[in-house]
N, C-alpha and C positions, 0 to 999 in steps of 0.2 A: 357810384358815389357821387355826392354833390361836389360842386366846384371847390368848396372849402369844407373838409371833413375832419372831425375829431376822431383820432385813431386810438386804439388801446396801446398802452405802453408795452413794448416787447418784453417777453419773459427771458430770463437769463439762460444762456446756453446756445451753442451753434445750431442745434437742431431746431430749437424754438425760434431762433432768428430767421432761419431758412423758411420755416412755415409761416412766420409773420410777413416776410417779404412776399412770399407767393400769394398770400391772401390779400394784403393791403397795397402792394405795389407791383404785382405781377404783370399788369397791363402796361407798365412803363419800362420794362426791361426784357431781356431774352428769356426764352423758355426754360433753359437748363439752369434753374436757380439752385445754387450750391454755395457753400462757404469755402473760403480759401483754406486748403489743408495746412498752409504754412503760417497763417496769422490769425489770431483772435483779436477781436475788437474790444476796446474798453480801457479804462485807466488802470485797472488791475493788471491786465495783460501787458500794457505799456511799462508799468513799473517793474514787472518781472523781467521783461526783455532788457530794460535799462540796467537793472542790477546785475544781469548776467554778462553785460558787455564789458570786455576788458580791451583797452585800446593797444595793448602790447602786441607787437607784430603787424599792426595795421599798415604801416608804410610799405612793408615787403609783400603783404598778401592781399591788399585791397582790390587788386585787379585780377586775381585768380578766379577762374570760372569753374573748372572741372578737374577732378571730382569735387563735389561740394565741401568736403571736409578740408580742402585746401584754401577755402575762401576766408577773407579777412574783413569783408564788408560788414558793417554793423547791422544792416537790415532793420534799422529803426525808422526809416523814412515814412512808412505809413502812419506812424504815431506822431511824427513831427508835422506831417501834412494836416492832421486834424487837431493840432494844439494839445495833444495828450502828453507830449514832450516838447519843451521849447528849445530853441537853439541856445539860449543862455544856460539852460540846465545842462545841455550836453557839453557845452564849453567847460562848465565847472566839473562835470563828471570825470573828464579825462585829465584833469590838471596834475595829477600825481603819477601819470604814466611816463614811459621813456620819452625823452625829449624829441627824438626823431619822429616817433609815432604821434605824439601830441601835436607837433607842428603840422604834419601832413593832415591829420584829421581836422585840426582847426582851420586849415586852408580850405578843406571841403565844406565846412560849416560856413565860412566866409563866402564861398562861391554860391551856396544856397541863399545867403543873405543878399548877395549881389543880384541874383535873379529876382528876388522880391523887390529890391529897389528899382530895377529896370521896369518891372511890370507895374509897380505902383506909379511910376512916372508916366509911362506910356499907356497903360491900360490895354484895352483891346485893340488899339491902333498900333501896337508894337510891331506886328509883322509887316504892315504897310510902311513902317518907318525905317525898315532895314536899309542900310547904306550901300547895299549891293544888289544887282539884278540877278536874282536866283529864282529857280522855278518853285513856286509855292504850292500850286495846285496842279494836278494832272489833267491835261486838256480833255481827255476822253472819259471823264467821269471818275468817281471815287474808286480806286482799286481796292481789292481785298487783301487780307494777309497772305493768301496763297499767291497772289500776283507779285507781291514784293518779296516774299520770304519762302522760296521753294523748299519743301520739307524733305526732299531727298538728300540734302546736305545735312550731315550729322550735327554740325555747329548750329545751323538754323533750326533744325528740328528740336534740339535741346533747349535753345533760348526762347523760341516762340512757344514751345510746349509749356515752359515755366511761366511765361507771360500770361498765357490763357488759363492755366490751371491754378497758379498761385496768386496771380495779380502783382507779381514783383519779379524783377531780375536785377542783378548787380549792375552798377553803372557801366562797367566795361562791355557787358553784353548789350546794353542800350546803345552804346557807340557802334558796336558791330551791326546791330539791326538797323540803325538809322543810316549808317554809311552804305550798307548793302541796298537799302531801299532807295535812297536819294542820290548817292554818288555813283555807285556802280549801275543801279537799275534805272536812274534818271526819272524816277517817279517824283511827283510833287511832295515836298517835305511836309507841307501842312496836312496832306492826306495821311501820311505816316504818323505824324504828331497826333492827329485825331484818334488813330487806332490805339496809340500808347495811352492817351488820355482815357479812352473808353475802358481799358483793361486794368490799368495800374491802380492799386489801392492808394498809392501816394500821388495819383494823378493831379498835377498842378500845372496850370497854364504858365506860371512863372518859370519854374525850373524846366518843365518839359519843353516849352516852346523855345526857350533860350538854348537848351541843349541841342535841339534839332537845328536851329539856325547856325549854331557854332559848327555842327558837323558838316554843313554844306559850305562853310566858309564865310557866311554873312557876319561881318564885324571883324574878321581876321584876314580874309582873302586866302585862307589855306584850308581847303577841304580835308576832311579826315578820311583816309583810306583804310579799307579792310581787306585783308588777304589771309591766305592760309598760314603764313608765318605767325600771325597773332594767335591763331587757334592752337598751333603746335607749342607756342610759348605759354599760353594761359590756360590751355586745356589739354595737357600732354596725354597722349593715348587716344583721344577722341577720334582723330582722323583715321586711326587703324581700323575702326569699326564702321567707317563710312562707306556706303555703296559706291561713292564717286571718288574714292581715295586715289585711284589710278588715272582718273580723268577729271581732276578737280577744276571746276569753273572759276574758283577764286585763287588759283595757284599764283597768279601774278597780281600786281597792284592795279586797281581800276584806273582808267584814264581820267585824269583830274586836271581841271583848269580853274584858275582863280575867277570868282565872279567879277563881273564888270562893275567898277565903282560908278556910283550915281552922282552927278554933279549937284543935285539939289537935296543933299542930305538934310534930314530933319534937324533943326538947331537944338532940339531937346536932347540929342546925344551929347551935346557939349555943355548945355546949361538948363537947369530946371527953372522954368518961369514961375512955378507955384510950389515952392518946397513945402509950405505948410500943408497943402493938399495931399502931397506925396506922403508926408510923415504922419499925418493925423494928429490928434490932440496929444500934447505932452503931459497933460494932467486931466483928470475927469472933467469933461465938458458938459456943463449943464445947460439944457435948452433955455432959450430966452424966456419962455413962459414961466418956467420954474424960478428963474431969477427975479421976476416981478412978483410972483406969488408962490413961494416955496412949497406951500401945502397943496397946491393945485395939481402939480405934476411930479409927485414922488413916484418912482418906479414901482410897479406892482408885479413885474415879472422880468426875468432875464431872457433876452433873445439870444438863442444859440444859433450859430451857423457851422458849416462844416469845417471852418478854420478854428473854431473856439469851443472844443468839446472837453477840454481837460479840466480837472478839479482846480488847477491853479490859474485858469483863465481869469484875467483881471475882473471882469464883470461878475463871473460866478463867485469868485473869492470875496469880492467886496459886498455882495448881496446874498449871503449864505442863507438868509431866512426867507428868501423869495423863491417861488417856483420857477423853474426853467421851462422854456417853450422852444420846441424845434419844429420847423415846417419842412416837410419834404415838398420841394417846389415842383409840382406836378407839370406845369407847362415846360419848365426847363428840362426835366427828366424825360419827358416825352420826346423832346428834340435830341437830347444827347444819346439816349438809348445806352446807358452805362451797363457794363458787365454786372450781372446780379451779385457778384462777389463784393463789389463796392458797397452796394446797398445792404448786404448782409453784415458787412463790417460796421457800417453806421448803426444798424439795428442792434448789434451786439454792444456797441459803445453806449447807446441810449439806455439799454437794459441795465448795463452795469452802473451808469450814473443814477438810474432810478432806484438803486438799492441804498443810496445815500441821501437823496433829497427828492422833493417832489418835482416831477417833470410832466410836461403835457406834450403830446405829439399830434401834429396836424398834417394834413395833406391839402395842398392847394397853392395859390399864389401868395407868397408872404405879404405882399402889399395889400391884399384884401383880407387874408386870414388874420393878420395882426392889426388891422386898421382900428384906430381908436384906443389902443392899449398904451399904457404908460410903461415904456420899456427901458431897461438898462442893457447896454450892449458893449462889446469890445470892438473897437475899430478894426477892420480887416483891409489890408492893402490890396484889394481886388476890385475891379469896376462893378461887379454885380452887387457887392455889399453897398457901395456908394449909391448906386441907383436905387436900391430898395430903402436905404436909410434916408435918402432925400425925400421919399414919400412917407415913410413911417415916423420920421423925426423923433428918435428916441429921446427920452427925458434926460438921460445921461449916457455919455459915450466915454468909455475907458480907453486909455492908450494901448496901442499894439506893443507887445513885448519884443521890441527890436533887439537883435544882438548888437548891432552898431547903428547909430542914428544915420538916416539918409543925409546926404549933402547935396548941394546945388551944382556941383561940378560935373566933369565929363564921366560918362558911363559907357562909352563906346567899346571898351574892353575891360575885362576883369582887372588887368594891371593898372589901367588908367583910373578905374574906380578906386582901387586900393591906394594908389598914390595920392589922389585928391583927398581921400579920407584919412590918409596917414595911418593905415592899419597894417 
């Protein structure tokens, strides 16, 4: 393929999406190209899952792991990650549920928003800005899943199996895996975070990275421990079938010590020096060229990103008569080597969108593939979007649909962030 290629629009259906990824993107991912058996991509799939979600019982069952019918997790995060369901929409969806369940669920939505605020403020420098000295990378090279999660333990076999097969595991299982990797196993948490990011359909540097940092105690000083007791509480009966049930290596709590505080904490944990940059535009932001000559820079296409694929995305909604264009960023994908299930999910989503409006699918570097086009786009609070937008200079940028607006105060912990914002 050429550096920047026009690709056919994927056909609808999981099998068609798998075939499309194999043909068009197979050199950018692993060989075992398959769809997640647990999740279908697209707005229609997101709408169905949202309609089926009842928050009743969430507070009591959100951390249950096994058997699966005990779980109370919403499993909507892959759709949230790609803008198919917004956090404000979820907030409204549960408003008539039981008070205890609504409160707990909305707390989780706020935590997701908190992670976005932190990532938008720090960008890719967030790990280096941690206020504690914790192991980020494993000195002897990048470990594999087998190094960090031995599959002879039934609890790890179950959760790692779901991660690799489905591209999703409940939050409680993510804590188990992160703790076993970084706290008990003393492997670099950034290596484990990279593995999560590679496999998870909802892979997000914001929530993923902050969750791993929290697990090792960065920001709280309290590492999260994982031991057999949690498995027996959250997955009753699982240990009985484990080959190591009588010689369990996680019988007791791991040795844990608080990370050492660093004296030169990044001041951005306490104050945002550029709140406008973190927040993005609060109203559609028209490029300066369009302000001087409105007819010269009217958008002719909507630039889609992995954060903005939903029908209600602000730019898509505001420009319903324009074609939408999505670029599979080949240089980025070649470096990340994402699980093919993530790419199939995206292909399914684009195929579904293509049944309702004109779309164009490209492969290459967005900065060259879209060069010279007059684009409408939705601001995304991630550094990759900012870097590409700085080159492409969209004709109009629409605001990101925040659940709560970012503030310029402290973000060193979830509680400090909430208190500063009075949420």
